[in-house]
TORVOBA-909833 format. One record per residue (C-alpha): x, y, z. Coordinates in steps of 0.25 Angstrom, whole numbers. Layout:
% residues N
<pt><east>X</east><north>Y</north><up>Z</up></pt>
...
***
This chain:
% residues 277
<pt><east>258</east><north>-125</north><up>-233</up></pt>
<pt><east>246</east><north>-119</north><up>-241</up></pt>
<pt><east>240</east><north>-133</north><up>-240</up></pt>
<pt><east>243</east><north>-134</north><up>-225</up></pt>
<pt><east>237</east><north>-121</north><up>-220</up></pt>
<pt><east>225</east><north>-125</north><up>-229</up></pt>
<pt><east>224</east><north>-138</north><up>-222</up></pt>
<pt><east>226</east><north>-131</north><up>-209</up></pt>
<pt><east>216</east><north>-122</north><up>-211</up></pt>
<pt><east>205</east><north>-133</north><up>-215</up></pt>
<pt><east>208</east><north>-140</north><up>-201</up></pt>
<pt><east>206</east><north>-128</north><up>-193</up></pt>
<pt><east>194</east><north>-124</north><up>-200</up></pt>
<pt><east>187</east><north>-138</north><up>-198</up></pt>
<pt><east>192</east><north>-138</north><up>-185</up></pt>
<pt><east>186</east><north>-126</north><up>-182</up></pt>
<pt><east>173</east><north>-130</north><up>-188</up></pt>
<pt><east>173</east><north>-142</north><up>-178</up></pt>
<pt><east>175</east><north>-132</north><up>-168</up></pt>
<pt><east>164</east><north>-122</north><up>-171</up></pt>
<pt><east>155</east><north>-134</north><up>-174</up></pt>
<pt><east>158</east><north>-140</north><up>-160</up></pt>
<pt><east>157</east><north>-127</north><up>-153</up></pt>
<pt><east>145</east><north>-124</north><up>-160</up></pt>
<pt><east>137</east><north>-138</north><up>-154</up></pt>
<pt><east>144</east><north>-134</north><up>-142</up></pt>
<pt><east>137</east><north>-121</north><up>-141</up></pt>
<pt><east>124</east><north>-127</north><up>-144</up></pt>
<pt><east>124</east><north>-137</north><up>-134</up></pt>
<pt><east>129</east><north>-127</north><up>-123</up></pt>
<pt><east>119</east><north>-116</north><up>-128</up></pt>
<pt><east>108</east><north>-125</north><up>-126</up></pt>
<pt><east>113</east><north>-134</north><up>-115</up></pt>
<pt><east>111</east><north>-146</north><up>-125</up></pt>
<pt><east>108</east><north>-150</north><up>-140</up></pt>
<pt><east>96</east><north>-144</north><up>-144</up></pt>
<pt><east>91</east><north>-161</north><up>-146</up></pt>
<pt><east>93</east><north>-164</north><up>-133</up></pt>
<pt><east>80</east><north>-165</north><up>-123</up></pt>
<pt><east>88</east><north>-156</north><up>-112</up></pt>
<pt><east>88</east><north>-142</north><up>-112</up></pt>
<pt><east>80</east><north>-129</north><up>-109</up></pt>
<pt><east>68</east><north>-127</north><up>-119</up></pt>
<pt><east>61</east><north>-114</north><up>-121</up></pt>
<pt><east>46</east><north>-116</north><up>-121</up></pt>
<pt><east>33</east><north>-108</north><up>-125</up></pt>
<pt><east>20</east><north>-114</north><up>-117</up></pt>
<pt><east>7</east><north>-110</north><up>-123</up></pt>
<pt><east>-6</east><north>-110</north><up>-117</up></pt>
<pt><east>-19</east><north>-117</north><up>-123</up></pt>
<pt><east>-31</east><north>-108</north><up>-127</up></pt>
<pt><east>-23</east><north>-95</north><up>-126</up></pt>
<pt><east>-11</east><north>-86</north><up>-133</up></pt>
<pt><east>-4</east><north>-88</north><up>-120</up></pt>
<pt><east>10</east><north>-94</north><up>-120</up></pt>
<pt><east>22</east><north>-93</north><up>-109</up></pt>
<pt><east>36</east><north>-96</north><up>-109</up></pt>
<pt><east>44</east><north>-109</north><up>-102</up></pt>
<pt><east>57</east><north>-114</north><up>-102</up></pt>
<pt><east>58</east><north>-130</north><up>-100</up></pt>
<pt><east>71</east><north>-136</north><up>-97</up></pt>
<pt><east>73</east><north>-151</north><up>-99</up></pt>
<pt><east>84</east><north>-159</north><up>-93</up></pt>
<pt><east>88</east><north>-174</north><up>-96</up></pt>
<pt><east>98</east><north>-184</north><up>-90</up></pt>
<pt><east>101</east><north>-200</north><up>-93</up></pt>
<pt><east>99</east><north>-208</north><up>-83</up></pt>
<pt><east>104</east><north>-223</north><up>-86</up></pt>
<pt><east>100</east><north>-221</north><up>-102</up></pt>
<pt><east>86</east><north>-214</north><up>-98</up></pt>
<pt><east>84</east><north>-199</north><up>-101</up></pt>
<pt><east>76</east><north>-191</north><up>-88</up></pt>
<pt><east>72</east><north>-179</north><up>-93</up></pt>
<pt><east>67</east><north>-166</north><up>-84</up></pt>
<pt><east>63</east><north>-153</north><up>-83</up></pt>
<pt><east>62</east><north>-138</north><up>-78</up></pt>
<pt><east>50</east><north>-131</north><up>-84</up></pt>
<pt><east>50</east><north>-115</north><up>-82</up></pt>
<pt><east>35</east><north>-109</north><up>-85</up></pt>
<pt><east>38</east><north>-95</north><up>-89</up></pt>
<pt><east>28</east><north>-83</north><up>-86</up></pt>
<pt><east>33</east><north>-71</north><up>-97</up></pt>
<pt><east>44</east><north>-70</north><up>-104</up></pt>
<pt><east>55</east><north>-81</north><up>-107</up></pt>
<pt><east>64</east><north>-74</north><up>-97</up></pt>
<pt><east>52</east><north>-72</north><up>-87</up></pt>
<pt><east>56</east><north>-76</north><up>-73</up></pt>
<pt><east>41</east><north>-79</north><up>-69</up></pt>
<pt><east>40</east><north>-93</north><up>-70</up></pt>
<pt><east>36</east><north>-106</north><up>-65</up></pt>
<pt><east>46</east><north>-118</north><up>-65</up></pt>
<pt><east>45</east><north>-133</north><up>-65</up></pt>
<pt><east>54</east><north>-145</north><up>-64</up></pt>
<pt><east>52</east><north>-159</north><up>-70</up></pt>
<pt><east>62</east><north>-170</north><up>-65</up></pt>
<pt><east>56</east><north>-181</north><up>-74</up></pt>
<pt><east>51</east><north>-178</north><up>-88</up></pt>
<pt><east>48</east><north>-190</north><up>-97</up></pt>
<pt><east>52</east><north>-190</north><up>-110</up></pt>
<pt><east>46</east><north>-199</north><up>-121</up></pt>
<pt><east>57</east><north>-205</north><up>-131</up></pt>
<pt><east>48</east><north>-208</north><up>-141</up></pt>
<pt><east>40</east><north>-195</north><up>-141</up></pt>
<pt><east>48</east><north>-186</north><up>-135</up></pt>
<pt><east>37</east><north>-181</north><up>-128</up></pt>
<pt><east>42</east><north>-174</north><up>-112</up></pt>
<pt><east>31</east><north>-175</north><up>-102</up></pt>
<pt><east>36</east><north>-162</north><up>-92</up></pt>
<pt><east>28</east><north>-165</north><up>-80</up></pt>
<pt><east>29</east><north>-166</north><up>-64</up></pt>
<pt><east>20</east><north>-168</north><up>-52</up></pt>
<pt><east>19</east><north>-154</north><up>-46</up></pt>
<pt><east>22</east><north>-145</north><up>-57</up></pt>
<pt><east>13</east><north>-136</north><up>-63</up></pt>
<pt><east>16</east><north>-137</north><up>-78</up></pt>
<pt><east>18</east><north>-148</north><up>-86</up></pt>
<pt><east>23</east><north>-152</north><up>-101</up></pt>
<pt><east>23</east><north>-162</north><up>-112</up></pt>
<pt><east>30</east><north>-159</north><up>-124</up></pt>
<pt><east>37</east><north>-167</north><up>-136</up></pt>
<pt><east>53</east><north>-163</north><up>-137</up></pt>
<pt><east>58</east><north>-163</north><up>-151</up></pt>
<pt><east>68</east><north>-155</north><up>-158</up></pt>
<pt><east>72</east><north>-147</north><up>-144</up></pt>
<pt><east>57</east><north>-142</north><up>-144</up></pt>
<pt><east>47</east><north>-146</north><up>-134</up></pt>
<pt><east>32</east><north>-147</north><up>-137</up></pt>
<pt><east>21</east><north>-149</north><up>-130</up></pt>
<pt><east>9</east><north>-145</north><up>-120</up></pt>
<pt><east>11</east><north>-139</north><up>-106</up></pt>
<pt><east>2</east><north>-141</north><up>-95</up></pt>
<pt><east>-1</east><north>-134</north><up>-81</up></pt>
<pt><east>-6</east><north>-142</north><up>-67</up></pt>
<pt><east>-15</east><north>-130</north><up>-65</up></pt>
<pt><east>-23</east><north>-129</north><up>-80</up></pt>
<pt><east>-19</east><north>-143</north><up>-88</up></pt>
<pt><east>-14</east><north>-140</north><up>-102</up></pt>
<pt><east>-9</east><north>-127</north><up>-104</up></pt>
<pt><east>-4</east><north>-128</north><up>-119</up></pt>
<pt><east>7</east><north>-132</north><up>-127</up></pt>
<pt><east>22</east><north>-128</north><up>-126</up></pt>
<pt><east>35</east><north>-128</north><up>-135</up></pt>
<pt><east>49</east><north>-128</north><up>-130</up></pt>
<pt><east>63</east><north>-127</north><up>-138</up></pt>
<pt><east>78</east><north>-128</north><up>-133</up></pt>
<pt><east>81</east><north>-117</north><up>-144</up></pt>
<pt><east>75</east><north>-103</north><up>-144</up></pt>
<pt><east>60</east><north>-101</north><up>-138</up></pt>
<pt><east>47</east><north>-104</north><up>-145</up></pt>
<pt><east>40</east><north>-93</north><up>-151</up></pt>
<pt><east>27</east><north>-89</north><up>-144</up></pt>
<pt><east>13</east><north>-90</north><up>-150</up></pt>
<pt><east>9</east><north>-80</north><up>-159</up></pt>
<pt><east>0</east><north>-70</north><up>-151</up></pt>
<pt><east>3</east><north>-78</north><up>-140</up></pt>
<pt><east>4</east><north>-70</north><up>-126</up></pt>
<pt><east>14</east><north>-73</north><up>-115</up></pt>
<pt><east>9</east><north>-77</north><up>-101</up></pt>
<pt><east>14</east><north>-66</north><up>-92</up></pt>
<pt><east>21</east><north>-67</north><up>-81</up></pt>
<pt><east>12</east><north>-62</north><up>-67</up></pt>
<pt><east>24</east><north>-53</north><up>-64</up></pt>
<pt><east>19</east><north>-38</north><up>-67</up></pt>
<pt><east>10</east><north>-29</north><up>-65</up></pt>
<pt><east>-5</east><north>-28</north><up>-68</up></pt>
<pt><east>-16</east><north>-17</north><up>-67</up></pt>
<pt><east>-30</east><north>-14</north><up>-69</up></pt>
<pt><east>-45</east><north>-14</north><up>-62</up></pt>
<pt><east>-51</east><north>-18</north><up>-51</up></pt>
<pt><east>-66</east><north>-19</north><up>-50</up></pt>
<pt><east>-72</east><north>-19</north><up>-36</up></pt>
<pt><east>-84</east><north>-30</north><up>-33</up></pt>
<pt><east>-87</east><north>-29</north><up>-18</up></pt>
<pt><east>-95</east><north>-17</north><up>-14</up></pt>
<pt><east>-86</east><north>-16</north><up>-2</up></pt>
<pt><east>-74</east><north>-15</north><up>-11</up></pt>
<pt><east>-68</east><north>-2</north><up>-17</up></pt>
<pt><east>-53</east><north>-6</north><up>-20</up></pt>
<pt><east>-47</east><north>3</north><up>-32</up></pt>
<pt><east>-50</east><north>-1</north><up>-46</up></pt>
<pt><east>-36</east><north>-1</north><up>-50</up></pt>
<pt><east>-25</east><north>-11</north><up>-46</up></pt>
<pt><east>-12</east><north>-17</north><up>-50</up></pt>
<pt><east>-6</east><north>-30</north><up>-46</up></pt>
<pt><east>10</east><north>-32</north><up>-48</up></pt>
<pt><east>15</east><north>-46</north><up>-47</up></pt>
<pt><east>30</east><north>-51</north><up>-47</up></pt>
<pt><east>35</east><north>-67</north><up>-46</up></pt>
<pt><east>48</east><north>-71</north><up>-43</up></pt>
<pt><east>53</east><north>-86</north><up>-42</up></pt>
<pt><east>52</east><north>-91</north><up>-29</up></pt>
<pt><east>51</east><north>-108</north><up>-25</up></pt>
<pt><east>42</east><north>-116</north><up>-16</up></pt>
<pt><east>46</east><north>-120</north><up>-1</up></pt>
<pt><east>51</east><north>-134</north><up>-9</up></pt>
<pt><east>58</east><north>-128</north><up>-18</up></pt>
<pt><east>50</east><north>-126</north><up>-31</up></pt>
<pt><east>51</east><north>-113</north><up>-40</up></pt>
<pt><east>39</east><north>-105</north><up>-39</up></pt>
<pt><east>35</east><north>-90</north><up>-43</up></pt>
<pt><east>31</east><north>-80</north><up>-32</up></pt>
<pt><east>23</east><north>-69</north><up>-35</up></pt>
<pt><east>22</east><north>-55</north><up>-26</up></pt>
<pt><east>15</east><north>-43</north><up>-30</up></pt>
<pt><east>6</east><north>-32</north><up>-26</up></pt>
<pt><east>-8</east><north>-24</north><up>-29</up></pt>
<pt><east>-10</east><north>-10</north><up>-30</up></pt>
<pt><east>-23</east><north>-4</north><up>-29</up></pt>
<pt><east>-23</east><north>11</north><up>-37</up></pt>
<pt><east>-34</east><north>22</north><up>-31</up></pt>
<pt><east>-28</east><north>29</north><up>-43</up></pt>
<pt><east>-24</east><north>27</north><up>-57</up></pt>
<pt><east>-13</east><north>17</north><up>-60</up></pt>
<pt><east>-3</east><north>27</north><up>-60</up></pt>
<pt><east>-7</east><north>33</north><up>-46</up></pt>
<pt><east>0</east><north>31</north><up>-34</up></pt>
<pt><east>-15</east><north>30</north><up>-27</up></pt>
<pt><east>-14</east><north>15</north><up>-24</up></pt>
<pt><east>-12</east><north>5</north><up>-13</up></pt>
<pt><east>-2</east><north>-6</north><up>-16</up></pt>
<pt><east>-2</east><north>-20</north><up>-9</up></pt>
<pt><east>6</east><north>-31</north><up>-11</up></pt>
<pt><east>1</east><north>-46</north><up>-13</up></pt>
<pt><east>6</east><north>-56</north><up>-1</up></pt>
<pt><east>1</east><north>-69</north><up>-7</up></pt>
<pt><east>1</east><north>-70</north><up>-22</up></pt>
<pt><east>-4</east><north>-85</north><up>-29</up></pt>
<pt><east>-2</east><north>-86</north><up>-45</up></pt>
<pt><east>-4</east><north>-98</north><up>-52</up></pt>
<pt><east>3</east><north>-97</north><up>-65</up></pt>
<pt><east>-5</east><north>-105</north><up>-74</up></pt>
<pt><east>-20</east><north>-101</north><up>-70</up></pt>
<pt><east>-16</east><north>-87</north><up>-68</up></pt>
<pt><east>-23</east><north>-86</north><up>-56</up></pt>
<pt><east>-18</east><north>-76</north><up>-45</up></pt>
<pt><east>-22</east><north>-73</north><up>-31</up></pt>
<pt><east>-14</east><north>-61</north><up>-23</up></pt>
<pt><east>-18</east><north>-56</north><up>-10</up></pt>
<pt><east>-15</east><north>-43</north><up>-5</up></pt>
<pt><east>-6</east><north>-39</north><up>7</up></pt>
<pt><east>-16</east><north>-27</north><up>11</up></pt>
<pt><east>-31</east><north>-25</north><up>11</up></pt>
<pt><east>-35</east><north>-42</north><up>10</up></pt>
<pt><east>-37</east><north>-43</north><up>-5</up></pt>
<pt><east>-34</east><north>-54</north><up>-12</up></pt>
<pt><east>-32</east><north>-55</north><up>-29</up></pt>
<pt><east>-36</east><north>-68</north><up>-36</up></pt>
<pt><east>-37</east><north>-69</north><up>-52</up></pt>
<pt><east>-32</east><north>-75</north><up>-65</up></pt>
<pt><east>-20</east><north>-68</north><up>-71</up></pt>
<pt><east>-21</east><north>-71</north><up>-87</up></pt>
<pt><east>-8</east><north>-74</north><up>-94</up></pt>
<pt><east>-7</east><north>-61</north><up>-102</up></pt>
<pt><east>-8</east><north>-53</north><up>-87</up></pt>
<pt><east>-23</east><north>-49</north><up>-85</up></pt>
<pt><east>-27</east><north>-53</north><up>-71</up></pt>
<pt><east>-43</east><north>-54</north><up>-67</up></pt>
<pt><east>-46</east><north>-56</north><up>-53</up></pt>
<pt><east>-54</east><north>-52</north><up>-40</up></pt>
<pt><east>-50</east><north>-45</north><up>-29</up></pt>
<pt><east>-53</east><north>-52</north><up>-15</up></pt>
<pt><east>-54</east><north>-45</north><up>-1</up></pt>
<pt><east>-52</east><north>-53</north><up>12</up></pt>
<pt><east>-65</east><north>-48</north><up>18</up></pt>
<pt><east>-74</east><north>-45</north><up>5</up></pt>
<pt><east>-71</east><north>-58</north><up>-5</up></pt>
<pt><east>-70</east><north>-52</north><up>-19</up></pt>
<pt><east>-70</east><north>-38</north><up>-20</up></pt>
<pt><east>-65</east><north>-33</north><up>-34</up></pt>
<pt><east>-61</east><north>-38</north><up>-47</up></pt>
<pt><east>-47</east><north>-37</north><up>-57</up></pt>
<pt><east>-44</east><north>-35</north><up>-70</up></pt>
<pt><east>-29</east><north>-32</north><up>-70</up></pt>
<pt><east>-19</east><north>-33</north><up>-83</up></pt>
<pt><east>-4</east><north>-34</north><up>-84</up></pt>
<pt><east>3</east><north>-19</north><up>-85</up></pt>
<pt><east>8</east><north>-14</north><up>-94</up></pt>
***
């Protein structure tokens, strides 16, 4: 009787171990949508900028399908501004991504897309270079399925455009007497172009303070047309009132240097604003 019970216990234990192992495998595959060795899947990435300490996050999704014994790879790349959970991002679709079987090199390119990546895939990690049609080579990148690559020591995250900026206005035209304290605020939302491609819509306003920044003595005007290039970081914003246009460059760490132009006088002032707080 004792031996029979012992055999029964061993049988149950063995089957339980098999079940646990199987469930573990299933959980691992389901948790990430695939095995770690698979090409397909979601890769969390960090994009580094050459010649600077700046970096930003990205999400790279690789898709695979086998057609007649030939592996076809497609990709979606989401370039983020701000933190990994930011809703300020640019999305690009790549229906055909060549994969070199010998070197495991992937070429993520598509006419009409601002961003391209060339990298080598090994052990669930994709590493290589990334490029912009605006500036050429931007830097290197690293992407992985499990976890997120660590940012560089001392690195500065590329900020979102969304936010509040304030600082100094310096009049440069004898006929201009604009207030010397100015703030700008911007909000970005996901939108789409007429052909259905994803895009980022920017709205915002400007305030001209006759008193201090904590004063109610200010005049506020919305921007009617804001154009911002996320790669050159060049911004143009036209005010709804007073016929003013603001043009300049927003640095990745949140400093805006630019000019104020009047419809009737041309350049009338210079701006030096910083992200606040």
